[in-house]
C-alpha atoms as one frame of an Amber mdcrd trajectory, in Angstrom:
protein
 109.851 -44.052-173.265 107.928 -46.825-175.014 109.693 -48.847-177.693 106.607
 -48.794-179.909 103.177 -47.198-179.929 100.234 -48.423-181.995  98.176 -45.663
-183.599  94.971 -46.880-185.241  92.936 -45.084-187.886  89.227 -45.174-187.148
  87.651 -42.810-189.667  88.645 -41.381-193.042  85.842 -38.828-193.440  82.516
 -37.811-191.929  80.281 -40.673-193.044  82.880 -43.447-193.086  82.152 -46.887
-191.568  80.881 -46.122-188.075  81.794 -49.609-186.883  85.459 -49.206-187.877
  86.721 -47.309-184.799  84.890 -49.697-182.500  86.482 -52.671-184.231  89.905
 -51.027-184.012  89.513 -50.671-180.256  88.109 -54.153-179.650  90.014 -56.381
-182.115  93.478 -55.923-180.635  95.812 -53.674-178.657  96.139 -49.992-179.599
  97.527 -46.952-177.811  95.759 -44.247-179.807  92.676 -44.126-181.995  92.755
 -41.217-184.477  89.647 -40.194-186.382  89.517 -37.666-189.227  86.106 -36.153
-189.953  86.770 -32.898-191.780  86.912 -32.050-195.461  86.856 -28.448-196.694
  83.131 -28.463-197.465  82.371 -30.147-194.128  83.203 -26.987-192.204  80.627
 -24.915-194.083  77.980 -27.622-193.549  78.717 -27.666-189.821  78.674 -23.858
-189.668  75.178 -23.832-191.172  74.069 -26.413-188.619  75.415 -24.273-185.808
  73.647 -21.173-187.129  70.361 -23.085-186.969  71.147 -24.569-183.559  74.047
 -23.173-181.465  74.478 -26.580-179.804  75.295 -28.269-183.117  78.206 -27.875
-185.548  80.119 -31.079-184.796  80.027 -34.722-185.913  77.338 -36.216-183.698
  78.147 -39.775-184.750  81.606 -39.289-183.221  79.905 -38.748-179.852  78.015
 -42.011-180.370  81.259 -43.887-181.096  83.082 -42.420-178.102  80.129 -43.190
-175.857  80.221 -46.851-176.888  83.971 -46.955-176.235  83.917 -45.179-172.862
  84.356 -48.390-170.821  87.211 -49.516-173.083  89.202 -46.283-172.883  90.177
 -46.807-169.248  90.108 -50.587-169.263  92.377 -50.947-172.309  94.365 -47.770
-171.786  94.088 -45.975-175.132  93.303 -42.374-176.047  91.100 -40.973-178.811
  92.119 -37.975-180.923  89.759 -36.422-183.474  88.902 -33.211-185.303  85.212
 -34.162-185.093  84.577 -30.958-183.128  84.167 -29.104-186.413  83.040 -25.542
-185.677  81.845 -26.411-182.160  84.474 -28.542-180.410  83.274 -27.350-177.009
  79.743 -28.551-177.747  81.137 -31.885-178.894  83.171 -32.307-175.709  80.192
 -31.302-173.551  78.061 -33.993-175.233  80.710 -36.627-174.468  80.879 -35.468
-170.857  77.096 -35.664-170.460  77.016 -39.199-171.805  79.899 -40.249-169.559
  78.100 -38.889-166.480  74.854 -40.615-167.464  76.718 -43.932-167.672  78.532
 -43.501-164.401  81.991 -43.158-165.981  84.439 -41.393-163.680  88.014 -40.169
-164.076  87.570 -39.403-167.785  89.461 -36.382-169.124  88.249 -34.732-172.328
  90.424 -31.988-173.832  89.067 -29.293-176.141  91.326 -27.464-178.607  89.982
 -24.129-179.865  91.338 -21.163-181.787  91.086 -22.375-185.366  87.706 -20.700
-186.027  88.425 -17.221-187.400  84.950 -16.227-188.593  84.231 -13.805-185.740
  87.698 -12.237-186.074  87.678 -11.609-189.815  86.713  -7.939-189.708  89.503
  -7.208-187.226  92.036  -9.220-189.218  91.129  -7.564-192.512  91.197  -4.124
-190.897  94.698  -4.894-189.599  95.908  -5.613-193.110  95.814  -9.412-192.945
  94.564  -9.732-196.510  94.163 -13.509-196.737  94.404 -13.432-200.510  93.066
 -16.371-202.495  96.088 -18.624-202.948  95.347 -19.269-206.619  93.802 -16.041
-207.920  95.345 -13.428-205.620  91.947 -11.864-204.920  91.444 -10.185-201.550
  89.182 -11.944-199.074  87.421  -8.630-198.507  85.790  -9.115-201.952  83.668
 -11.973-200.560  83.506 -10.926-196.905  79.722 -10.628-196.816  79.310 -14.085
-198.355  81.656 -16.000-196.053  80.079 -18.799-194.047  83.212 -20.319-192.471
  86.926 -19.581-192.059  89.230 -21.914-190.175  92.983 -22.139-189.780  94.553
 -25.574-190.132  96.158 -26.150-186.739  98.961 -28.659-186.291 100.029 -31.138
-183.641 101.230 -28.752-180.912  97.939 -28.109-179.049  97.127 -31.829-179.159
 100.521 -32.585-177.600  99.657 -30.117-174.833  96.314 -31.852-174.294  97.973
 -35.266-174.053 100.528 -33.910-171.598  97.603 -32.962-169.342  96.393 -36.561
-169.336  93.559 -36.289-171.850  91.759 -39.531-172.656  89.825 -37.900-175.503
  91.063 -34.904-177.501  88.472 -32.990-179.523  89.645 -30.337-181.976  88.215
 -28.192-184.726  90.074 -27.754-188.020  93.298 -29.638-187.294  95.336 -31.187
-190.083  94.709 -34.859-190.694  98.420 -35.531-190.244  98.646 -33.663-186.945
  96.274 -36.140-185.306  98.890 -38.895-185.729 102.049 -36.829-185.293 100.951
 -35.501-181.880 101.042 -38.820-179.952 104.485 -39.570-181.399 105.825 -36.249
-180.117 104.162 -36.851-176.756 105.299 -40.446-176.262 108.821 -40.175-177.669
 109.692 -36.686-176.430 110.569 -35.477-179.910 111.699 -31.901-180.377 109.249
 -30.034-182.570 112.269 -28.655-184.427 113.587 -32.095-185.345 112.306 -31.752
-188.884 113.039 -35.324-189.957 111.027 -36.674-187.032 108.218 -34.192-187.705
 108.200 -35.309-191.337 108.135 -38.981-190.326 105.089 -38.453-188.108 103.467
 -36.381-190.824 103.909 -39.154-193.395 102.482 -41.670-190.912  99.488 -39.395
-190.467  99.053 -39.068-194.213  98.967 -42.860-194.539  96.290 -43.154-191.818
  94.184 -40.125-192.683  91.914 -41.768-195.281  91.058 -44.829-193.227  90.947
 -48.058-195.211  92.242 -46.382-198.354  95.717 -47.579-197.273  94.538 -51.061
-196.277  92.914 -52.115-199.535  89.978 -49.762-200.017  89.771 -47.815-203.289
  92.805 -49.795-204.505  93.626 -50.056-208.209  94.132 -53.835-207.928  90.952
 -54.182-205.890  90.347 -57.767-206.970  93.441 -58.837-205.017  91.984 -57.497
-201.757  90.476 -60.284-199.619  87.220 -59.954-197.688  86.573 -56.285-198.365
  83.206 -56.609-196.607  85.081 -56.863-193.286  87.982 -54.602-194.212  90.422
 -53.800-191.430  91.509 -50.206-191.009  95.260 -49.440-190.905  97.457 -49.213
-187.821 100.865 -47.552-187.556 103.414 -49.126-185.215 105.652 -46.123-184.542
 109.161 -46.166-183.063 111.248 -43.430-181.385 113.722 -43.251-184.296 110.976
 -42.093-186.692 110.577 -45.384-188.530 107.221 -47.142-188.466 105.323 -50.116
-189.804 101.876 -49.993-191.387  99.693 -52.997-190.543  96.171 -53.935-189.417
  94.553 -56.238-186.887  94.915 -59.944-187.642  91.825 -61.753-188.864  90.343
 -58.696-190.552  89.754 -58.266-194.270  91.647 -55.914-196.513  95.288 -55.732
-197.554  98.333 -53.795-196.389 101.036 -53.916-199.049 103.645 -51.719-200.666
 101.034 -51.101-203.360  98.212 -49.997-201.049 100.513 -47.765-199.003 102.087
 -46.277-202.142  98.713 -45.322-203.573  97.718 -43.564-200.351 101.047 -41.716
-200.272 100.204 -40.210-203.677  96.823 -38.934-202.478  96.492 -35.104-202.510
 100.166 -34.235-202.076 100.956 -31.626-204.747 104.723 -31.188-204.984 106.107
 -34.406-203.455 109.275 -32.664-202.244 107.299 -29.973-200.442 104.346 -31.403
-198.561 103.566 -28.396-196.388 101.884 -28.744-193.005 101.777 -26.466-189.945
 104.402 -28.721-188.315 107.010 -29.132-191.057 107.624 -29.616-194.754 107.899
 -33.310-195.575 109.854 -34.658-198.527 107.812 -37.525-199.946 110.591 -38.415
-202.373 112.674 -39.540-199.372 110.211 -42.244-198.299 111.362 -45.869-198.432
 108.884 -48.764-198.265 109.747 -52.401-197.515 107.485 -55.407-197.132 107.887
 -57.084-193.736 105.628 -59.989-194.606 101.874 -60.423-194.723 100.026 -57.112
-194.133 103.152 -55.338-192.858 105.018 -52.506-194.610 108.019 -50.773-193.016
 108.435 -47.058-193.761 111.761 -45.300-193.181 114.301 -42.774-194.468 111.945
 -39.796-194.304 113.417 -36.284-194.257 111.865 -32.897-193.703 112.452 -29.143
-193.644 111.451 -26.344-191.242 107.817 -25.321-190.994 106.611 -22.087-192.575
 105.480 -18.911-190.783 101.887 -19.329-191.906  98.798 -21.373-191.256  96.600
 -22.252-194.186  93.047 -20.935-193.893  90.153 -22.909-195.307  87.278 -20.516
-195.916  83.955 -21.048-197.667  81.540 -18.528-199.117  78.087 -18.571-200.703
  78.383 -18.311-204.486  74.890 -18.632-205.935  72.612 -21.588-206.552  72.516
 -24.849-208.484  70.129 -27.650-209.379  70.500 -31.032-211.053  68.022 -33.514
-212.474  68.133 -36.742-214.467  66.014 -38.520-217.075  66.589 -42.030-218.440
  65.875 -42.794-222.115  65.443 -46.311-223.541  66.319 -48.108-226.778  66.159
 -47.514-229.683  68.404 -44.472-230.226  68.645 -43.855-226.494  71.623 -41.474
-226.729  70.070 -39.543-229.620  66.854 -39.054-227.647  68.711 -37.884-224.552
  70.738 -35.369-226.543  67.598 -34.052-228.240  65.853 -33.704-224.874  68.735
 -31.586-223.574  68.519 -29.317-226.617  64.747 -28.946-226.278  65.082 -28.049
-222.617  67.776 -25.459-223.344  65.611 -23.787-226.026  62.654 -23.589-223.639
  64.820 -22.019-220.940  66.203 -19.528-223.483  62.686 -18.648-224.634  61.832
 -17.802-221.019  64.790 -15.422-220.904  66.511 -17.376-218.134  70.235 -16.887
-217.783  72.688 -19.227-216.065  76.383 -19.007-215.411  76.594 -22.653-216.416
  74.287 -25.072-218.208  75.623 -28.611-218.505  73.965 -31.610-220.138  75.753
 -34.956-219.848  75.033 -38.505-220.897  76.224 -40.471-217.886  78.739 -43.151
-218.739  79.023 -41.897-222.314  80.226 -38.293-222.448  80.252 -36.825-218.949
  83.972 -36.060-219.366  83.902 -35.272-223.102  84.595 -31.765-224.399  82.352
 -32.412-227.421  79.149 -34.086-226.153  77.517 -34.052-229.596  80.431 -35.917
-231.145  80.393 -38.477-228.347  76.656 -39.032-228.732  77.004 -39.554-232.469
  79.531 -42.320-231.837  77.370 -44.109-229.295  76.597 -47.757-229.787  72.945
 -48.726-229.729  72.658 -48.704-225.944  69.692 -50.172-224.081  69.323 -47.009
-222.017  71.093 -43.730-221.325  70.830 -41.372-218.354  70.649 -37.663-219.164
  71.858 -35.426-216.350  71.255 -31.689-216.643  72.726 -29.175-214.203  72.481
 -25.400-213.972  74.270 -22.880-211.801  73.789 -19.131-211.320  73.178 -16.260
-208.937  69.432 -15.989-209.609  67.624 -18.431-207.336  64.311 -17.970-209.148
  65.913 -18.888-212.477  67.245 -22.076-210.910  63.759 -22.826-209.542  62.227
 -22.305-212.991  64.690 -24.821-214.440  63.290 -27.340-211.956  59.763 -26.657
-213.195  60.745 -27.093-216.842  62.536 -30.434-216.818  59.699 -32.708-215.667
  57.407 -31.798-218.603  59.942 -33.411-220.947  58.445 -36.745-219.897  55.354
 -36.055-222.046  56.575 -33.239-224.305  59.918 -34.574-225.492  61.405 -37.681
-227.119  59.726 -41.003-226.396  60.610 -43.852-224.044  61.453 -41.991-220.834
  61.951 -44.798-218.320  63.058 -42.868-215.245  62.773 -39.456-213.617  64.769
 -39.524-210.393  64.179 -37.470-207.287  61.200 -35.406-208.399  61.386 -31.689
-209.196  64.870 -30.414-208.306  65.073 -27.536-205.867  67.813 -24.893-205.757
  70.692 -25.693-203.441  73.262 -23.160-202.366  76.687 -23.254-203.999  79.495
 -23.118-201.444  82.811 -22.062-202.954  86.251 -22.664-201.476  88.659 -19.869
-200.515  92.186 -21.023-199.576  94.416 -18.417-197.949  97.360 -17.934-195.584
  97.553 -16.205-192.208 100.613 -15.448-190.063 100.764 -17.943-187.217 101.089
 -15.223-184.592  97.549 -14.048-185.433  96.038 -17.388-184.426  95.699 -18.051
-180.698  94.951 -21.605-179.631  93.607 -22.759-176.277  93.525 -26.171-174.641
  90.947 -26.820-171.936  90.620 -30.144-170.094  87.267 -31.244-168.682  87.006
 -34.108-166.195  84.144 -36.309-165.099
């Protein structure tokens, strides 16, 4: 058993700094590189890609990163774990294998974890009485069955542990929890029992700290002006120990900041009830966490406790729920806010005169009243601004009505208040609204599989 393993975060979301994982692998020693690509809406985007092209449905830039790191994986002895497989983890793994063969890489093992994608099983599940009710409204999933575009169970660390036990150099999964990516190598390296709930909670908290990339090493930090060299920000690294304690740090010589403050802010990110942070692997008690500064860019985390895991997986489903469009106009001094407000009213009257109906019509003056319940009152209080951006959005089930909105907003340039200085993006086109459906499914109804490919 190793005394310490170094787990490096390389990606906080699909679209994060593509250079970050490469820098993590090249700027110092690591044992594991974990990369989180999936948000709830990401799965529906990938599903649409796969419907257009069965070979797609995964994060292609992940394949590019892994390809660049192929020589380093064996030479430096680290493994990569990522949920970049999206709705097509097999296709993602196949692309990595092709690139490895083209570059003459041998001995590489790529593991694929499948079983999270439930879309093709939904009819059977619903017929068997697995209702998958909406966790907030209680509605039955059957009410939106025909509109569903994706449905994935959040898997935990267990199948990744199995993949690592088979010698995988790269593990590609679909919808796996962000925290499970980090917990799995701890279980594998330290031989933890998956029913040691305090250890499971410790690994889960470590994963939560790493999951958003540089958000725990100075990015998006309240005291951002105290963060040095953000242009070359270093992503966080967890130095984990067999007893469940760990230290958050980053590579020396990189920008950014690891402090009790930066780690604390990340710990508060998307946790709900802090005593009951529920994952497929355990329930972690965030109120038990202790943080101590160990010096420059080092924070020790300890004292974490947890409770047994639940009998359910969470399901992240998405369904088509109509159409939307948004457009903006910029009005100049004098009376910029007054002009923008008048333009919104004129547009609304024209749409009403055409008999168009929308589930939502929203006009906002950006930077002035976008969050105000009474836009008119906010506009009346506006100082004499040099310019104001008017943003108008509509949403509804009638695609043609949304299209007509797009045809009506541009004429305001010549048929509305004066001094329009900007019309961004041209005529807006309808885009599909994808709504989120959170649900639960008994774990015994989800069957996972781990397959290891070798060059």
